[in-house]
C-alpha positions as CSV (number, residue, x, y, z in Angstrom):
1,K,88.0,40.8,94.7
2,S,87.8,44.2,92.9
3,V,84.0,44.0,93.1
4,V,84.0,43.9,96.9
5,S,86.8,46.5,97.2
6,S,84.9,48.8,94.8
7,K,81.8,48.8,97.0
8,L,79.8,49.3,93.8
9,I,76.4,48.1,92.8
10,L,76.7,46.9,89.2
11,R,73.9,46.0,86.8
12,L,74.4,44.1,83.6
13,S,71.3,44.7,81.4
14,V,71.2,42.2,78.6
15,S,68.7,42.4,75.7
16,A,67.5,39.9,73.1
17,P,66.4,38.1,75.3
18,A,66.1,40.5,78.2
19,A,67.9,39.7,81.4
20,D,69.3,41.7,84.3
21,V,72.1,40.7,86.6
22,V,72.8,42.9,89.6
23,I,76.0,42.5,91.6
24,N,76.0,44.1,95.0
25,G,79.7,44.7,95.8
26,R,78.7,46.3,99.1
27,K,78.3,42.8,100.5
28,N,81.1,40.3,101.1
29,P,80.8,37.9,99.2
30,P,79.1,39.9,96.5
31,A,75.3,39.3,96.3
32,I,74.0,38.4,92.9
33,S,70.4,38.9,91.9
34,Y,68.5,38.4,88.7
35,G,65.7,40.5,87.2
36,K,64.4,43.8,88.4
37,T,65.6,45.1,91.8
38,T,65.1,48.1,93.9
39,L,68.9,48.6,94.2
40,R,70.1,51.5,92.2
41,P,73.3,50.7,90.3
42,D,76.4,52.8,90.5
43,L,77.5,51.4,87.1
44,E,75.4,49.8,84.4
45,I,76.4,47.9,81.3
46,L,73.9,47.5,78.5
47,L,74.4,45.0,75.7
48,S,72.8,42.2,73.7
49,A,73.1,38.5,74.7
50,D,75.0,37.9,71.5
51,A,77.5,40.6,72.3
52,L,77.9,39.3,75.8
53,H,78.4,35.8,74.4
54,Q,81.1,37.0,72.0
55,I,82.9,38.9,74.8
56,L,82.9,35.9,77.1
57,L,84.3,33.7,74.3
58,G,87.0,36.3,73.7
59,E,85.8,36.9,70.2
60,L,84.8,40.5,70.8
61,R,87.1,42.9,72.8
62,L,85.5,45.2,75.3
63,S,87.0,48.2,73.6
64,S,85.6,47.1,70.2
65,A,82.2,46.5,71.7
66,V,82.2,50.1,73.2
67,A,83.5,51.6,70.0
68,S,80.9,49.9,67.9
69,K,78.1,50.7,70.4
70,Q,77.4,47.1,71.0
71,L,78.1,47.8,74.7
72,T,76.9,51.0,76.5
73,V,78.1,52.2,79.9
74,R,76.0,54.2,82.2
75,G,77.8,55.7,85.2
76,P,81.3,56.9,85.9
77,I,83.4,55.6,83.1
78,F,86.5,55.5,85.3
79,K,84.9,52.8,87.4
80,T,84.4,50.4,84.5
81,F,87.6,48.5,85.5
82,V,85.3,46.4,87.8
83,F,83.2,45.1,84.8
84,E,86.4,44.6,82.8
85,D,87.7,42.3,85.6
86,I,84.4,40.4,85.8
87,F,84.3,39.9,82.0
88,H,88.0,38.7,81.9
89,S,87.5,36.4,84.8
90,A,84.3,35.0,83.4
91,Q,86.1,34.1,80.1
92,A,87.9,31.3,82.0
93,F,84.6,29.7,83.2
94,Y,82.3,30.4,80.2
95,P,83.4,27.5,77.9
96,S,82.7,24.9,80.6
97,V,79.4,26.5,81.5
98,L,78.4,26.3,77.8
99,A,79.5,22.6,77.7
100,E,77.4,21.8,80.8
101,M,74.4,23.4,79.2
102,G,74.9,21.5,76.0
103,L,75.8,24.6,73.9
104,D,78.9,24.5,71.7
105,G,79.4,28.3,71.9
106,K,80.5,28.7,68.2
107,A,77.0,28.5,66.5
108,P,74.5,30.0,69.0
109,N,70.9,30.6,68.2
110,K,70.7,34.4,68.0
111,G,68.9,35.8,71.1
112,S,68.8,32.4,72.7
113,A,67.5,32.4,76.3
114,S,69.8,29.4,77.0
115,L,72.8,31.5,75.8
116,S,71.7,34.4,78.1
117,R,71.4,32.1,81.0
118,A,74.9,30.6,80.2
119,A,76.4,34.1,80.3
120,Q,74.8,34.7,83.7
121,C,76.2,31.4,85.0
122,G,79.7,32.3,83.7
123,I,79.6,35.6,85.5
124,E,78.3,34.0,88.7
125,E,81.1,31.4,88.5
126,C,83.8,34.0,88.3
127,L,82.4,35.9,91.3
128,H,82.4,32.9,93.5
129,A,85.8,31.6,92.4
């Protein structure tokens, strides 16, 4: 809900392995695309797949990820509440997404493409809930 009301274009840039998730909050329901896009994000979050995995499992707090530079924000910092809402909502769906993909979530292969895809699925699930 906050994504649509924010009217922001958000990009989640994940590394190791590389993946981009773009959420267009100017559309209702939000449009989600993967990979490079011509849309220019209003707000961008950069982090590794492992950091995203830990955040979605609730093992790494967003504030700790920012403080330790595991997560970088590009754009107006006061608008990051939208990503915070997405991450917190995705935490409810993420364990079931991992289970569906046959991943236990506690002992991931570092930089796993499956893990990166699972995180994308968890975020997508929360946006369509």
